[in-house]
Residue, then its C-alpha position, 0 to 999 in steps of 0.5 A: m564426323n566427331v571422333r571422341s577419344r578415351p584413355s587407353r587401358t594402358g594409360l589407366k594401368r599407368f594411372l593406378r599404379k601411382p601409389l598415392i593416388a591409389l590410397y586415396v581411392i581406396a580410402l573413399v571407398v572404405a569410408g562410404t561403406t562404414v558410414f552405411m553400416l553404422t547408419r544401418a547399425k543405429a537405424g532400429s535403436v532409441q536414445y533417451r535424454s535422462s536425469v536422476a532423482t535427487l533431494g531438491t527444493i520446490t518454490q511456488t509463487v503467484s506473480l503480480s505487478g504495480n508500482l513503488t509507493p513510499d512506506g512509513e508515511t507521517d501525515l501531520d495537521f493542526e488540530g484547531a483553528g488559527k493562523v499559521t505563524a511559521v513554515n519551517v521546511q519545504p518539500g525534499q528537505t530532510v528533517t530529524a525527530g523532534e524538529v519543529l516544522a510549522t507553528q500556529d497562533p496559539t491564542t485560541v487553542d490556549a483559551n480553550l484549554t484554560q476554559a476546559r480546565a476550569t469546567l474540570a475543576s468545578a465538576e470535580a468539586n461538585l463530585t467531592q460535594a455530592k460524596s460528602g453530603s450536606s453541610a452549611s459550607s457545602l450549601t454556600q459552595a452549591e449556592g455560589q456554583v448555581n450562580s457562577s454557572y448561571v452567569s456563565y450560561q447567559n454570557a455564552i447566550t449573549s456571546l453566541a447572539d454577538t457571534k451570529a451578528v458578526n458572522a452574519q455581517t461579514v457574510s452580507q458584506d462579502e456577498g455585496a462585494y461579490t454582487e458589485a463586482q458582478t454588476i460592474a463586469t456585467a456593465a462592461g459587457c463581459t462574458p465568461g472567457d472574455t479577453t478584452p479589457p477590462c473583462p479579465q480583471d473584472e472576471a478575476t475580481v468576481s472570482q475572488d469576491d465569490q470565493a471570499w463569500q463562500a468561505a465567510i459562509v462556511k467560517g461563519a457557520q463553524s463559528d455559530d456551531q462553536a458558540q452554540g456548543q458552549v451555550n449548551t455546555d454552560k446550560v448543562q453546568w447550570e442545570n447540574a448545579k441547580a440539581s446538586l443545590a436542591a439535593l443539599e437543601d433537601g437536608s438528605t444524603t446525596s443519592s447514588t444517582q447524583i453522585a453517578t451524574d457528577e462522575s460522568q460529568v467529570t469524565i466528560d470534562q476529563v476527555n475535553v481537557t485532553n482534547a484541548q491539551d491535544a490541540v495546544d501541542a499540535s499547534t506546533l507541528k514537530a517530525l515524530a521521526g527523521g525523514v524527508v518532507e514530501e508535501v507542505n500544504v500550509a503557508n505563512d499567514e494562512q488562517i486555518s478555519s478548523g483541523g486540518t489544512g483549513g485549505a483543500s480538503s482532498g487532493s486531486s486523487g480524492s485522498a486527504t490533503h495534510a498540512i505536512v507529509i514526511i516519508t521514511p527515505g528508502a521504504f517502499e510498498v507495492t500493491g498489485s492485484v490478483s484474480d479471484a482464483l488465486v487470492n485464497e492462495i494468498a495471506v498476510g505475512q507470506t514473503a515475497q521477492v520484488v524486482a524494480a524495473g531496471s534492477s536485476e536484484a530482488v528485494a525481500g518483502k512481506v505481504t501486509e494486506v490482502a483486500e477483503a472486497a474485489t475490484v470489478t472492471s468490465g465483469v472482471a474481479s481482482f483483489p488488491v495485495t500490498v507487499v512492504l519491502s524489507g529494510a531500506s532500498p535507497s536506490l529506489r524511487p517512488g513510482m517505479s514499476a515493480s514485479v513481485s513473486v509471493i511465495i505461497n508454498q515451498v518444500v525443502g529436502v524432497t525427492t524431486v525429478p524434472t518436471s518434463a519427466v512427468h506425464t499426466t493424464g485423467a488416470g494419473s501421473t507416471v515416470t519412465l525410469f531406466v532399469n538395467g539399461k532398459p525404460d521402464t514406466v511406473a505410476v507416481t504420486v506427485g506434490a508440489a511442482d514449478a516449472t523446473l521440478t516436481q515433487i515425487l511422494s511415491g514411486v521414485k527414490v533418490g538416485e533412480e534415473v529417469v527419462i526426460a525424453t527420447i533423443t529425437s524429441t523436443i524436451p518439454s518445458s513443463t507438464t499439465g501439473t500443478g506448478r505455478s512459477l519461479t525456481g526450483g534446484g537440486f537435480g543433476g541431468g545428462f544423457g543415458g540409456g541406449g546411446a551417447a548424446p550426439 
């Protein structure tokens, strides 16, 4: 039989007589009663988070992203055919304004300029003669002009025949070399991609001879066209000279039609002289402004067959290849895309903030181009937008990814409340005010909004206290209003209403 002992009443009384222990017991009982009473007292009250309507700034933006590309690019090319005699720069080299970058043999362009000036002088003489009317000396001069222009015309015809013959012979020789190389490769049993000697060498020779043949065809056609153009020009000069002589021989005053014709010819010849002079000037490529050489697409002794680089006509991306390309250090632009729903909100001249990858600081920029036509991919339309960064940013590099915020609207010094204080439904927008310590819902008219602030046009005044949320609710991050993104400022906040914040 088990017997459980328990303390006697006498022992309990002794325990309670100890003063320190008794105080602890009493304190615990009182504390428990207090907690219960406080809980019951607050059970029916509602607490609110609140803020104050203030004057602030609201900024609405449209975001896009892209990669930095150099801005202020200068493309330099030779204007005419000729041999490159010197290339003085290489990619990455810094150059100054006026520095000579490359030169071309000026023989051809100088000859063209001399011929263009002589033709202009002749046209000007014809015009002067037409305006002065008939005279013995003018008849003699007109006859001499006819003879001179006829000789030039016949020489041009002879030169055309010679040019065609030389070009045809060159093409034939290059074709023969290609055919011979192909025959040798075939006789050796070579097929494309065969690595068995002597096939690699034979195939390389075939490829080189084929390229030379095709180049000869292109160059020959260009040369033939140039010679034919000279024939046509000289023929016009001869016909004009004959018409002028005939008019003088009639003994009548030169007609207004002839004067107009001569004036037109002078204008044409002046343009030809200008173009020829430009070609002479362009035979020496100079830096138009200081910068860094990005591309060099010509080499010493390279033969330029026409204006441009004379070699490749386009780069791997399909864009034109230029003899020398210079960029301005630190000058960049970025092109991104926006949807068709937002494109009409962006306009040239709007400011923007650009943040490059790896940087925490925004660089100011400006919209310089908005595409007129959309780029459609899988049925989705987007419009390219170009933003040029303001000033130089040496820390940035071409190709860096960047995020852009284009500022499409900004209102300053307007009545604002936290966006979370505005409640919008189909019936309109409302805000809850604290009036004499009690919540009061009022209708409001809203204006611009972003993720942080909403502009109040009517219904709330600066200094009035507005409810953000109840103390037990999660604070909304935004309303279903008109905001885009970015920053707002100028409101103070706190807790108020039915009790202190926890």
